[in-house]
PDB file as gemmi writes it, atoms N, CA and C in Angstrom:
CRYST1    1.000    1.000    1.000  90.00  90.00  90.00 P 1                      
ATOM      1  N   MET A   1      -7.415  20.874  13.218  1.00  0.00           N  
ATOM      2  CA  MET A   1      -6.301  20.444  12.339  1.00  0.00           C  
ATOM      3  C   MET A   1      -6.195  18.937  12.351  1.00  0.00           C  
ATOM      4  N   THR A   2      -6.054  18.364  11.173  1.00  0.00           N  
ATOM      5  CA  THR A   2      -5.961  16.879  11.098  1.00  0.00           C  
ATOM      6  C   THR A   2      -4.537  16.441  11.354  1.00  0.00           C  
ATOM      7  N   GLU A   3      -4.429  15.254  11.863  1.00  0.00           N  
ATOM      8  CA  GLU A   3      -3.140  14.662  12.203  1.00  0.00           C  
ATOM      9  C   GLU A   3      -2.428  14.253  10.904  1.00  0.00           C  
ATOM     10  N   LYS A   4      -1.115  14.494  10.834  1.00  0.00           N  
ATOM     11  CA  LYS A   4      -0.349  14.097   9.635  1.00  0.00           C  
ATOM     12  C   LYS A   4      -0.236  12.577   9.658  1.00  0.00           C  
ATOM     13  N   ARG A   5      -0.634  11.951   8.591  1.00  0.00           N  
ATOM     14  CA  ARG A   5      -0.540  10.511   8.467  1.00  0.00           C  
ATOM     15  C   ARG A   5       0.810  10.130   7.932  1.00  0.00           C  
ATOM     16  N   THR A   6       1.397   9.146   8.612  1.00  0.00           N  
ATOM     17  CA  THR A   6       2.714   8.658   8.193  1.00  0.00           C  
ATOM     18  C   THR A   6       2.638   7.185   7.877  1.00  0.00           C  
ATOM     19  N   ILE A   7       3.672   6.694   7.202  1.00  0.00           N  
ATOM     20  CA  ILE A   7       3.759   5.275   6.863  1.00  0.00           C  
ATOM     21  C   ILE A   7       3.961   4.460   8.122  1.00  0.00           C  
ATOM     22  N   LYS A   8       4.788   4.947   9.026  1.00  0.00           N  
ATOM     23  CA  LYS A   8       4.998   4.242  10.311  1.00  0.00           C  
ATOM     24  C   LYS A   8       3.729   4.193  11.120  1.00  0.00           C  
ATOM     25  N   GLY A   9       2.910   5.273  11.029  1.00  0.00           N  
ATOM     26  CA  GLY A   9       1.631   5.288  11.709  1.00  0.00           C  
ATOM     27  C   GLY A   9       0.681   4.247  11.137  1.00  0.00           C  
ATOM     28  N   LEU A  10       0.771   4.038   9.860  1.00  0.00           N  
ATOM     29  CA  LEU A  10      -0.058   3.031   9.192  1.00  0.00           C  
ATOM     30  C   LEU A  10       0.377   1.628   9.683  1.00  0.00           C  
ATOM     31  N   ARG A  11       1.667   1.413   9.757  1.00  0.00           N  
ATOM     32  CA  ARG A  11       2.175   0.102  10.212  1.00  0.00           C  
ATOM     33  C   ARG A  11       1.793  -0.136  11.666  1.00  0.00           C  
ATOM     34  N   ALA A  12       1.818   0.901  12.486  1.00  0.00           N  
ATOM     35  CA  ALA A  12       1.416   0.745  13.897  1.00  0.00           C  
ATOM     36  C   ALA A  12      -0.071   0.507  14.085  1.00  0.00           C  
ATOM     37  N   LYS A  13      -0.849   0.957  13.140  1.00  0.00           N  
ATOM     38  CA  LYS A  13      -2.331   0.853  13.266  1.00  0.00           C  
ATOM     39  C   LYS A  13      -2.834  -0.589  13.004  1.00  0.00           C  
ATOM     40  N   PHE A  14      -2.168  -1.293  12.088  1.00  0.00           N  
ATOM     41  CA  PHE A  14      -2.667  -2.626  11.686  1.00  0.00           C  
ATOM     42  C   PHE A  14      -1.643  -3.715  11.954  1.00  0.00           C  
ATOM     43  N   GLU A  15      -2.160  -4.871  12.326  1.00  0.00           N  
ATOM     44  CA  GLU A  15      -1.330  -6.074  12.420  1.00  0.00           C  
ATOM     45  C   GLU A  15      -1.486  -6.871  11.129  1.00  0.00           C  
ATOM     46  N   GLY A  16      -0.533  -7.702  10.870  1.00  0.00           N  
ATOM     47  CA  GLY A  16      -0.635  -8.589   9.693  1.00  0.00           C  
ATOM     48  C   GLY A  16      -0.111  -7.941   8.422  1.00  0.00           C  
ATOM     49  N   LYS A  17      -0.595  -8.440   7.311  1.00  0.00           N  
ATOM     50  CA  LYS A  17      -0.124  -7.961   5.997  1.00  0.00           C  
ATOM     51  C   LYS A  17      -0.751  -6.634   5.670  1.00  0.00           C  
ATOM     52  N   ILE A  18       0.097  -5.764   5.168  1.00  0.00           N  
ATOM     53  CA  ILE A  18      -0.388  -4.450   4.656  1.00  0.00           C  
ATOM     54  C   ILE A  18       0.125  -4.300   3.257  1.00  0.00           C  
ATOM     55  N   PHE A  19      -0.796  -4.242   2.300  1.00  0.00           N  
ATOM     56  CA  PHE A  19      -0.436  -3.927   0.914  1.00  0.00           C  
ATOM     57  C   PHE A  19      -0.793  -2.485   0.664  1.00  0.00           C  
ATOM     58  N   VAL A  20       0.102  -1.732   0.104  1.00  0.00           N  
ATOM     59  CA  VAL A  20      -0.112  -0.325  -0.209  1.00  0.00           C  
ATOM     60  C   VAL A  20      -0.239  -0.176  -1.703  1.00  0.00           C  
ATOM     61  N   TYR A  21      -1.389   0.327  -2.112  1.00  0.00           N  
ATOM     62  CA  TYR A  21      -1.672   0.541  -3.542  1.00  0.00           C  
ATOM     63  C   TYR A  21      -1.277   1.965  -3.926  1.00  0.00           C  
ATOM     64  N   LEU A  22      -0.451   2.067  -4.978  1.00  0.00           N  
ATOM     65  CA  LEU A  22       0.071   3.344  -5.439  1.00  0.00           C  
ATOM     66  C   LEU A  22      -0.417   3.531  -6.908  1.00  0.00           C  
ATOM     67  N   ALA A  23      -1.513   4.206  -7.075  1.00  0.00           N  
ATOM     68  CA  ALA A  23      -2.244   4.244  -8.333  1.00  0.00           C  
ATOM     69  C   ALA A  23      -1.509   4.864  -9.530  1.00  0.00           C  
ATOM     70  N   ASP A  24      -0.677   5.875  -9.289  1.00  0.00           N  
ATOM     71  CA  ASP A  24      -0.063   6.565 -10.426  1.00  0.00           C  
ATOM     72  C   ASP A  24       1.352   7.004 -10.063  1.00  0.00           C  
ATOM     73  N   GLU A  25       2.047   7.551 -11.081  1.00  0.00           N  
ATOM     74  CA  GLU A  25       3.442   7.937 -10.865  1.00  0.00           C  
ATOM     75  C   GLU A  25       3.633   8.998  -9.783  1.00  0.00           C  
ATOM     76  N   ASN A  26       2.730   9.950  -9.691  1.00  0.00           N  
ATOM     77  CA  ASN A  26       2.874  10.968  -8.629  1.00  0.00           C  
ATOM     78  C   ASN A  26       2.736  10.360  -7.255  1.00  0.00           C  
ATOM     79  N   THR A  27       1.785   9.456  -7.084  1.00  0.00           N  
ATOM     80  CA  THR A  27       1.594   8.767  -5.820  1.00  0.00           C  
ATOM     81  C   THR A  27       2.791   7.917  -5.494  1.00  0.00           C  
ATOM     82  N   ARG A  28       3.347   7.241  -6.486  1.00  0.00           N  
ATOM     83  CA  ARG A  28       4.543   6.400  -6.253  1.00  0.00           C  
ATOM     84  C   ARG A  28       5.724   7.246  -5.841  1.00  0.00           C  
ATOM     85  N   ARG A  29       5.935   8.389  -6.488  1.00  0.00           N  
ATOM     86  CA  ARG A  29       7.031   9.282  -6.136  1.00  0.00           C  
ATOM     87  C   ARG A  29       6.839   9.820  -4.706  1.00  0.00           C  
ATOM     88  N   GLU A  30       5.649  10.247  -4.370  1.00  0.00           N  
ATOM     89  CA  GLU A  30       5.393  10.779  -3.025  1.00  0.00           C  
ATOM     90  C   GLU A  30       5.585   9.703  -1.980  1.00  0.00           C  
ATOM     91  N   PHE A  31       5.081   8.498  -2.229  1.00  0.00           N  
ATOM     92  CA  PHE A  31       5.243   7.387  -1.304  1.00  0.00           C  
ATOM     93  C   PHE A  31       6.743   7.094  -1.107  1.00  0.00           C  
ATOM     94  N   ALA A  32       7.496   7.008  -2.191  1.00  0.00           N  
ATOM     95  CA  ALA A  32       8.925   6.730  -2.112  1.00  0.00           C  
ATOM     96  C   ALA A  32       9.669   7.781  -1.285  1.00  0.00           C  
ATOM     97  N   GLU A  33       9.307   9.018  -1.497  1.00  0.00           N  
ATOM     98  CA  GLU A  33       9.935  10.134  -0.732  1.00  0.00           C  
ATOM     99  C   GLU A  33       9.547  10.049   0.742  1.00  0.00           C  
ATOM    100  N   ASP A  34       8.258   9.799   0.997  1.00  0.00           N  
ATOM    101  CA  ASP A  34       7.787   9.695   2.393  1.00  0.00           C  
ATOM    102  C   ASP A  34       8.442   8.542   3.109  1.00  0.00           C  
ATOM    103  N   ALA A  35       8.527   7.395   2.413  1.00  0.00           N  
ATOM    104  CA  ALA A  35       9.118   6.194   2.993  1.00  0.00           C  
ATOM    105  C   ALA A  35      10.602   6.422   3.276  1.00  0.00           C  
ATOM    106  N   ALA A  36      11.329   7.047   2.346  1.00  0.00           N  
ATOM    107  CA  ALA A  36      12.731   7.309   2.553  1.00  0.00           C  
ATOM    108  C   ALA A  36      12.939   8.241   3.779  1.00  0.00           C  
ATOM    109  N   ALA A  37      12.103   9.276   3.880  1.00  0.00           N  
ATOM    110  CA  ALA A  37      12.199  10.236   4.966  1.00  0.00           C  
ATOM    111  C   ALA A  37      11.910   9.583   6.320  1.00  0.00           C  
ATOM    112  N   GLU A  38      11.121   8.510   6.302  1.00  0.00           N  
ATOM    113  CA  GLU A  38      10.798   7.807   7.560  1.00  0.00           C  
ATOM    114  C   GLU A  38      11.783   6.651   7.825  1.00  0.00           C  
ATOM    115  N   GLY A  39      12.764   6.467   6.962  1.00  0.00           N  
ATOM    116  CA  GLY A  39      13.785   5.442   7.198  1.00  0.00           C  
ATOM    117  C   GLY A  39      13.515   4.058   6.667  1.00  0.00           C  
ATOM    118  N   PHE A  40      12.469   3.920   5.856  1.00  0.00           N  
ATOM    119  CA  PHE A  40      12.191   2.599   5.243  1.00  0.00           C  
ATOM    120  C   PHE A  40      13.199   2.317   4.137  1.00  0.00           C  
ATOM    121  N   THR A  41      13.497   1.016   3.972  1.00  0.00           N  
ATOM    122  CA  THR A  41      14.387   0.593   2.871  1.00  0.00           C  
ATOM    123  C   THR A  41      13.774  -0.531   2.113  1.00  0.00           C  
ATOM    124  N   ILE A  42      14.309  -0.732   0.915  1.00  0.00           N  
ATOM    125  CA  ILE A  42      13.933  -1.866   0.042  1.00  0.00           C  
ATOM    126  C   ILE A  42      15.248  -2.602  -0.274  1.00  0.00           C  
ATOM    127  N   GLY A  43      15.431  -3.760   0.265  1.00  0.00           N  
ATOM    128  CA  GLY A  43      16.673  -4.474   0.036  1.00  0.00           C  
ATOM    129  C   GLY A  43      17.904  -3.682   0.405  1.00  0.00           C  
ATOM    130  N   GLY A  44      17.807  -2.872   1.471  1.00  0.00           N  
ATOM    131  CA  GLY A  44      18.924  -2.105   1.956  1.00  0.00           C  
ATOM    132  C   GLY A  44      19.109  -0.750   1.265  1.00  0.00           C  
ATOM    133  N   LYS A  45      18.294  -0.478   0.253  1.00  0.00           N  
ATOM    134  CA  LYS A  45      18.409   0.786  -0.468  1.00  0.00           C  
ATOM    135  C   LYS A  45      17.206   1.705  -0.167  1.00  0.00           C  
ATOM    136  N   SER A  46      17.434   2.967  -0.345  1.00  0.00           N  
ATOM    137  CA  SER A  46      16.377   3.921  -0.160  1.00  0.00           C  
ATOM    138  C   SER A  46      15.289   3.727  -1.230  1.00  0.00           C  
ATOM    139  N   PRO A  47      14.028   3.869  -0.871  1.00  0.00           N  
ATOM    140  CA  PRO A  47      12.944   3.740  -1.858  1.00  0.00           C  
ATOM    141  C   PRO A  47      13.062   4.749  -3.010  1.00  0.00           C  
ATOM    142  N   THR A  48      13.657   5.934  -2.742  1.00  0.00           N  
ATOM    143  CA  THR A  48      13.836   6.866  -3.827  1.00  0.00           C  
ATOM    144  C   THR A  48      14.940   6.401  -4.783  1.00  0.00           C  
ATOM    145  N   GLN A  49      15.914   5.671  -4.279  1.00  0.00           N  
ATOM    146  CA  GLN A  49      16.983   5.146  -5.083  1.00  0.00           C  
ATOM    147  C   GLN A  49      16.527   3.889  -5.828  1.00  0.00           C  
ATOM    148  N   ARG A  50      15.825   3.035  -5.123  1.00  0.00           N  
ATOM    149  CA  ARG A  50      15.403   1.726  -5.645  1.00  0.00           C  
ATOM    150  C   ARG A  50      14.172   1.848  -6.551  1.00  0.00           C  
ATOM    151  N   GLY A  51      13.271   2.783  -6.206  1.00  0.00           N  
ATOM    152  CA  GLY A  51      12.017   2.911  -6.926  1.00  0.00           C  
ATOM    153  C   GLY A  51      10.959   1.975  -6.312  1.00  0.00           C  
ATOM    154  N   VAL A  52       9.690   2.279  -6.536  1.00  0.00           N  
ATOM    155  CA  VAL A  52       8.595   1.487  -6.037  1.00  0.00           C  
ATOM    156  C   VAL A  52       7.669   1.109  -7.178  1.00  0.00           C  
ATOM    157  N   ASP A  53       6.823   0.120  -6.921  1.00  0.00           N  
ATOM    158  CA  ASP A  53       5.861  -0.360  -7.889  1.00  0.00           C  
ATOM    159  C   ASP A  53       4.468   0.075  -7.474  1.00  0.00           C  
ATOM    160  N   GLU A  54       3.461  -0.282  -8.283  1.00  0.00           N  
ATOM    161  CA  GLU A  54       2.089   0.105  -7.968  1.00  0.00           C  
ATOM    162  C   GLU A  54       1.538  -0.599  -6.697  1.00  0.00           C  
ATOM    163  N   LEU A  55       2.193  -1.663  -6.297  1.00  0.00           N  
ATOM    164  CA  LEU A  55       1.758  -2.388  -5.122  1.00  0.00           C  
ATOM    165  C   LEU A  55       2.975  -2.765  -4.293  1.00  0.00           C  
ATOM    166  N   MET A  56       2.996  -2.300  -3.042  1.00  0.00           N  
ATOM    167  CA  MET A  56       4.116  -2.590  -2.147  1.00  0.00           C  
ATOM    168  C   MET A  56       3.618  -3.218  -0.855  1.00  0.00           C  
ATOM    169  N   SER A  57       4.447  -4.070  -0.297  1.00  0.00           N  
ATOM    170  CA  SER A  57       4.149  -4.678   0.995  1.00  0.00           C  
ATOM    171  C   SER A  57       4.889  -3.914   2.061  1.00  0.00           C  
ATOM    172  N   LEU A  58       4.180  -3.556   3.168  1.00  0.00           N  
ATOM    173  CA  LEU A  58       4.745  -2.757   4.218  1.00  0.00           C  
ATOM    174  C   LEU A  58       5.065  -3.624   5.406  1.00  0.00           C  
ATOM    175  N   HIS A  59       6.326  -3.547   5.845  1.00  0.00           N  
ATOM    176  CA  HIS A  59       6.810  -4.309   6.997  1.00  0.00           C  
ATOM    177  C   HIS A  59       7.247  -3.292   8.073  1.00  0.00           C  
ATOM    178  N   GLU A  60       7.883  -3.780   9.133  1.00  0.00           N  
ATOM    179  CA  GLU A  60       8.256  -2.888  10.244  1.00  0.00           C  
ATOM    180  C   GLU A  60       9.075  -1.690   9.824  1.00  0.00           C  
ATOM    181  N   ASP A  61      10.203  -1.934   9.137  1.00  0.00           N  
ATOM    182  CA  ASP A  61      11.040  -0.834   8.694  1.00  0.00           C  
ATOM    183  C   ASP A  61      11.505  -1.017   7.245  1.00  0.00           C  
ATOM    184  N   THR A  62      10.871  -1.964   6.567  1.00  0.00           N  
ATOM    185  CA  THR A  62      11.231  -2.233   5.196  1.00  0.00           C  
ATOM    186  C   THR A  62       9.976  -2.279   4.330  1.00  0.00           C  
ATOM    187  N   LEU A  63      10.207  -2.134   3.033  1.00  0.00           N  
ATOM    188  CA  LEU A  63       9.166  -2.310   2.009  1.00  0.00           C  
ATOM    189  C   LEU A  63       9.585  -3.483   1.132  1.00  0.00           C  
ATOM    190  N   ALA A  64       8.628  -4.128   0.496  1.00  0.00           N  
ATOM    191  CA  ALA A  64       8.947  -5.232  -0.418  1.00  0.00           C  
ATOM    192  C   ALA A  64       8.049  -5.122  -1.635  1.00  0.00           C  
ATOM    193  N   PHE A  65       8.611  -5.542  -2.752  1.00  0.00           N  
ATOM    194  CA  PHE A  65       7.784  -5.649  -3.962  1.00  0.00           C  
ATOM    195  C   PHE A  65       6.873  -6.844  -3.785  1.00  0.00           C  
ATOM    196  N   VAL A  66       5.706  -6.800  -4.403  1.00  0.00           N  
ATOM    197  CA  VAL A  66       4.722  -7.884  -4.283  1.00  0.00           C  
ATOM    198  C   VAL A  66       4.775  -8.742  -5.545  1.00  0.00           C  
ATOM    199  N   GLY A  67       5.060 -10.006  -5.333  1.00  0.00           N  
ATOM    200  CA  GLY A  67       5.140 -10.926  -6.463  1.00  0.00           C  
ATOM    201  C   GLY A  67       3.773 -11.467  -6.895  1.00  0.00           C  
ATOM    202  N   GLY A  68       3.778 -12.459  -7.724  1.00  0.00           N  
ATOM    203  CA  GLY A  68       2.554 -13.019  -8.307  1.00  0.00           C  
ATOM    204  C   GLY A  68       1.571 -13.530  -7.298  1.00  0.00           C  
ATOM    205  N   ILE A  69       2.013 -14.296  -6.298  1.00  0.00           N  
ATOM    206  CA  ILE A  69       1.121 -14.856  -5.309  1.00  0.00           C  
ATOM    207  C   ILE A  69       0.504 -13.733  -4.442  1.00  0.00           C  
ATOM    208  N   GLY A  70       1.334 -12.767  -4.063  1.00  0.00           N  
ATOM    209  CA  GLY A  70       0.842 -11.636  -3.284  1.00  0.00           C  
ATOM    210  C   GLY A  70      -0.156 -10.810  -4.085  1.00  0.00           C  
ATOM    211  N   ARG A  71       0.075 -10.636  -5.360  1.00  0.00           N  
ATOM    212  CA  ARG A  71      -0.851  -9.901  -6.211  1.00  0.00           C  
ATOM    213  C   ARG A  71      -2.204 -10.634  -6.303  1.00  0.00           C  
ATOM    214  N   MET A  72      -2.148 -11.946  -6.373  1.00  0.00           N  
ATOM    215  CA  MET A  72      -3.380 -12.712  -6.410  1.00  0.00           C  
ATOM    216  C   MET A  72      -4.130 -12.563  -5.120  1.00  0.00           C  
ATOM    217  N   GLU A  73      -3.424 -12.567  -4.017  1.00  0.00           N  
ATOM    218  CA  GLU A  73      -4.071 -12.370  -2.706  1.00  0.00           C  
ATOM    219  C   GLU A  73      -4.693 -10.940  -2.628  1.00  0.00           C  
ATOM    220  N   PHE A  74      -3.957  -9.956  -3.149  1.00  0.00           N  
ATOM    221  CA  PHE A  74      -4.486  -8.611  -3.154  1.00  0.00           C  
ATOM    222  C   PHE A  74      -5.767  -8.509  -3.977  1.00  0.00           C  
ATOM    223  N   MET A  75      -5.779  -9.176  -5.137  1.00  0.00           N  
ATOM    224  CA  MET A  75      -6.921  -9.097  -6.035  1.00  0.00           C  
ATOM    225  C   MET A  75      -8.148  -9.907  -5.535  1.00  0.00           C  
ATOM    226  N   ALA A  76      -7.852 -10.971  -4.764  1.00  0.00           N  
ATOM    227  CA  ALA A  76      -8.962 -11.789  -4.232  1.00  0.00           C  
ATOM    228  C   ALA A  76      -9.685 -10.975  -3.145  1.00  0.00           C  
ATOM    229  N   ASN A  77     -10.855 -10.498  -3.454  1.00  0.00           N  
ATOM    230  CA  ASN A  77     -11.576  -9.612  -2.511  1.00  0.00           C  
ATOM    231  C   ASN A  77     -11.695 -10.258  -1.142  1.00  0.00           C  
ATOM    232  N   GLY A  78     -10.794  -9.945  -0.301  1.00  0.00           N  
ATOM    233  CA  GLY A  78     -10.802 -10.433   1.051  1.00  0.00           C  
ATOM    234  C   GLY A  78      -9.498 -11.015   1.480  1.00  0.00           C  
ATOM    235  N   GLY A  79      -8.933 -11.917   0.686  1.00  0.00           N  
ATOM    236  CA  GLY A  79      -7.734 -12.592   1.099  1.00  0.00           C  
ATOM    237  C   GLY A  79      -7.923 -13.138   2.502  1.00  0.00           C  
ATOM    238  N   SER A  80      -6.971 -12.910   3.351  1.00  0.00           N  
ATOM    239  CA  SER A  80      -7.087 -13.344   4.740  1.00  0.00           C  
ATOM    240  C   SER A  80      -7.682 -12.235   5.607  1.00  0.00           C  
ATOM    241  N   ARG A  81      -8.230 -11.211   4.963  1.00  0.00           N  
ATOM    242  CA  ARG A  81      -8.825 -10.076   5.665  1.00  0.00           C  
ATOM    243  C   ARG A  81      -9.919 -10.502   6.657  1.00  0.00           C  
ATOM    244  N   ALA A  82     -10.653 -11.579   6.319  1.00  0.00           N  
ATOM    245  CA  ALA A  82     -11.708 -12.046   7.196  1.00  0.00           C  
ATOM    246  C   ALA A  82     -11.161 -12.369   8.586  1.00  0.00           C  
ATOM    247  N   LYS A  83      -9.903 -12.717   8.667  1.00  0.00           N  
ATOM    248  CA  LYS A  83      -9.273 -13.032   9.939  1.00  0.00           C  
ATOM    249  C   LYS A  83      -8.651 -11.769  10.576  1.00  0.00           C  
ATOM    250  N   GLY A  84      -8.820 -10.634   9.918  1.00  0.00           N  
ATOM    251  CA  GLY A  84      -8.297  -9.380  10.460  1.00  0.00           C  
ATOM    252  C   GLY A  84      -6.820  -9.190  10.294  1.00  0.00           C  
ATOM    253  N   LYS A  85      -6.184  -9.931   9.419  1.00  0.00           N  
ATOM    254  CA  LYS A  85      -4.747  -9.909   9.277  1.00  0.00           C  
ATOM    255  C   LYS A  85      -4.292  -9.442   7.862  1.00  0.00           C  
ATOM    256  N   PHE A  86      -5.187  -8.878   7.105  1.00  0.00           N  
ATOM    257  CA  PHE A  86      -4.884  -8.480   5.737  1.00  0.00           C  
ATOM    258  C   PHE A  86      -5.515  -7.126   5.465  1.00  0.00           C  
ATOM    259  N   HIS A  87      -4.718  -6.180   4.995  1.00  0.00           N  
ATOM    260  CA  HIS A  87      -5.187  -4.842   4.784  1.00  0.00           C  
ATOM    261  C   HIS A  87      -4.684  -4.281   3.454  1.00  0.00           C  
ATOM    262  N   ARG A  88      -5.591  -3.713   2.699  1.00  0.00           N  
ATOM    263  CA  ARG A  88      -5.264  -3.065   1.417  1.00  0.00           C  
ATOM    264  C   ARG A  88      -5.493  -1.564   1.558  1.00  0.00           C  
ATOM    265  N   VAL A  89      -4.428  -0.793   1.409  1.00  0.00           N  
ATOM    266  CA  VAL A  89      -4.477   0.640   1.645  1.00  0.00           C  
ATOM    267  C   VAL A  89      -4.291   1.401   0.331  1.00  0.00           C  
ATOM    268  N   ASP A  90      -5.191   2.332   0.064  1.00  0.00           N  
ATOM    269  CA  ASP A  90      -5.024   3.259  -1.047  1.00  0.00           C  
ATOM    270  C   ASP A  90      -4.232   4.434  -0.527  1.00  0.00           C  
ATOM    271  N   TYR A  91      -2.950   4.533  -0.878  1.00  0.00           N  
ATOM    272  CA  TYR A  91      -2.052   5.495  -0.274  1.00  0.00           C  
ATOM    273  C   TYR A  91      -2.487   6.941  -0.561  1.00  0.00           C  
ATOM    274  N   ALA A  92      -2.961   7.240  -1.740  1.00  0.00           N  
ATOM    275  CA  ALA A  92      -3.395   8.581  -2.075  1.00  0.00           C  
ATOM    276  C   ALA A  92      -4.540   9.026  -1.120  1.00  0.00           C  
ATOM    277  N   LYS A  93      -5.482   8.146  -0.865  1.00  0.00           N  
ATOM    278  CA  LYS A  93      -6.598   8.440   0.045  1.00  0.00           C  
ATOM    279  C   LYS A  93      -6.065   8.575   1.487  1.00  0.00           C  
ATOM    280  N   TYR A  94      -5.193   7.662   1.888  1.00  0.00           N  
ATOM    281  CA  TYR A  94      -4.625   7.672   3.246  1.00  0.00           C  
ATOM    282  C   TYR A  94      -3.908   9.018   3.461  1.00  0.00           C  
ATOM    283  N   LYS A  95      -3.056   9.368   2.560  1.00  0.00           N  
ATOM    284  CA  LYS A  95      -2.246  10.599   2.709  1.00  0.00           C  
ATOM    285  C   LYS A  95      -3.094  11.845   2.709  1.00  0.00           C  
ATOM    286  N   SER A  96      -4.170  11.863   1.946  1.00  0.00           N  
ATOM    287  CA  SER A  96      -5.007  13.038   1.839  1.00  0.00           C  
ATOM    288  C   SER A  96      -5.936  13.218   3.034  1.00  0.00           C  
ATOM    289  N   GLY A  97      -5.976  12.221   3.923  1.00  0.00           N  
ATOM    290  CA  GLY A  97      -6.761  12.330   5.109  1.00  0.00           C  
ATOM    291  C   GLY A  97      -8.197  11.739   5.003  1.00  0.00           C  
ATOM    292  N   GLU A  98      -8.494  11.117   3.861  1.00  0.00           N  
ATOM    293  CA  GLU A  98      -9.820  10.517   3.719  1.00  0.00           C  
ATOM    294  C   GLU A  98     -10.026   9.419   4.756  1.00  0.00           C  
ATOM    295  N   LYS A  99     -11.249   9.292   5.209  1.00  0.00           N  
ATOM    296  CA  LYS A  99     -11.571   8.274   6.190  1.00  0.00           C  
ATOM    297  C   LYS A  99     -11.594   6.871   5.577  1.00  0.00           C  
ATOM    298  N   ASP A 100     -12.059   6.766   4.339  1.00  0.00           N  
ATOM    299  CA  ASP A 100     -12.252   5.470   3.694  1.00  0.00           C  
ATOM    300  C   ASP A 100     -11.044   5.157   2.792  1.00  0.00           C  
ATOM    301  N   TYR A 101      -9.895   4.896   3.408  1.00  0.00           N  
ATOM    302  CA  TYR A 101      -8.673   4.616   2.607  1.00  0.00           C  
ATOM    303  C   TYR A 101      -8.379   3.108   2.494  1.00  0.00           C  
ATOM    304  N   ILE A 102      -9.139   2.283   3.228  1.00  0.00           N  
ATOM    305  CA  ILE A 102      -8.976   0.846   3.107  1.00  0.00           C  
ATOM    306  C   ILE A 102      -9.784   0.356   1.951  1.00  0.00           C  
ATOM    307  N   ILE A 103      -9.125  -0.401   1.056  1.00  0.00           N  
ATOM    308  CA  ILE A 103      -9.789  -0.975  -0.111  1.00  0.00           C  
ATOM    309  C   ILE A 103     -10.515  -2.225   0.349  1.00  0.00           C  
ATOM    310  N   LYS A 104     -11.820  -2.161   0.392  1.00  0.00           N  
ATOM    311  CA  LYS A 104     -12.620  -3.279   0.901  1.00  0.00           C  
ATOM    312  C   LYS A 104     -12.997  -4.245  -0.203  1.00  0.00           C  
ATOM    313  N   LYS A 105     -13.303  -3.702  -1.375  1.00  0.00           N  
ATOM    314  CA  LYS A 105     -13.697  -4.549  -2.486  1.00  0.00           C  
ATOM    315  C   LYS A 105     -13.195  -3.921  -3.754  1.00  0.00           C  
ATOM    316  N   LEU A 106     -12.550  -4.725  -4.581  1.00  0.00           N  
ATOM    317  CA  LEU A 106     -12.074  -4.224  -5.878  1.00  0.00           C  
ATOM    318  C   LEU A 106     -13.215  -4.289  -6.860  1.00  0.00           C  
ATOM    319  N   SER A 107     -13.311  -3.308  -7.733  1.00  0.00           N  
ATOM    320  CA  SER A 107     -14.322  -3.357  -8.772  1.00  0.00           C  
ATOM    321  C   SER A 107     -13.630  -3.614 -10.102  1.00  0.00           C  
ATOM    322  N   TYR A 108     -14.239  -4.423 -10.895  1.00  0.00           N  
ATOM    323  CA  TYR A 108     -13.683  -4.783 -12.175  1.00  0.00           C  
ATOM    324  C   TYR A 108     -14.567  -4.235 -13.285  1.00  0.00           C  
ATOM    325  N   GLN A 109     -13.930  -3.649 -14.265  1.00  0.00           N  
ATOM    326  CA  GLN A 109     -14.720  -3.149 -15.391  1.00  0.00           C  
ATOM    327  C   GLN A 109     -15.033  -4.319 -16.300  1.00  0.00           C  
ATOM    328  N   LYS A 110     -16.259  -4.392 -16.724  1.00  0.00           N  
ATOM    329  CA  LYS A 110     -16.686  -5.441 -17.636  1.00  0.00           C  
ATOM    330  C   LYS A 110     -16.455  -4.954 -19.088  1.00  0.00           C  
ATOM    331  N   LYS A 111     -15.774  -5.726 -19.856  1.00  0.00           N  
ATOM    332  CA  LYS A 111     -15.552  -5.372 -21.235  1.00  0.00           C  
ATOM    333  C   LYS A 111     -16.855  -5.635 -22.029  1.00  0.00           C  
ATOM    334  N   ASP A 112     -17.105  -4.721 -22.965  1.00  0.00           N  
ATOM    335  CA  ASP A 112     -18.299  -4.882 -23.798  1.00  0.00           C  
ATOM    336  C   ASP A 112     -18.121  -6.127 -24.661  1.00  0.00           C  
ATOM    337  N   GLU A 113     -19.147  -6.876 -24.771  1.00  0.00           N  
ATOM    338  CA  GLU A 113     -19.108  -8.053 -25.631  1.00  0.00           C  
ATOM    339  C   GLU A 113     -19.360  -7.626 -27.075  1.00  0.00           C  
ATOM    340  N   GLU A 114     -18.607  -8.234 -27.934  1.00  0.00           N  
ATOM    341  CA  GLU A 114     -18.732  -7.905 -29.344  1.00  0.00           C  
ATOM    342  C   GLU A 114     -19.738  -8.758 -30.020  1.00  0.00           C  
TER     343      GLU A 114                                                      
END                                                                             
């Protein structure tokens, strides 16, 4: 039987910045419910009450929305990850028990040239 993965477990596993990627509405809803059940807040409110975005920053017992600079760091393949202090987590993969839930490199679709 596999161990149930929690958000607090994720925070305990890594030091430094943790960005959690929430790809779709179902994943966002599930993350908000899980975070609320584990006691996380966003600006003092429950994540289910406040709502979450596609990219959230995970702290000790709080969550934060990621602004423009944080999004640029998330998109820059590596950020401060080379120093071991930056982690990008695909929450759907993490929650499902997949081993490869850390986003190591983002892939960009190339638009067809006209």
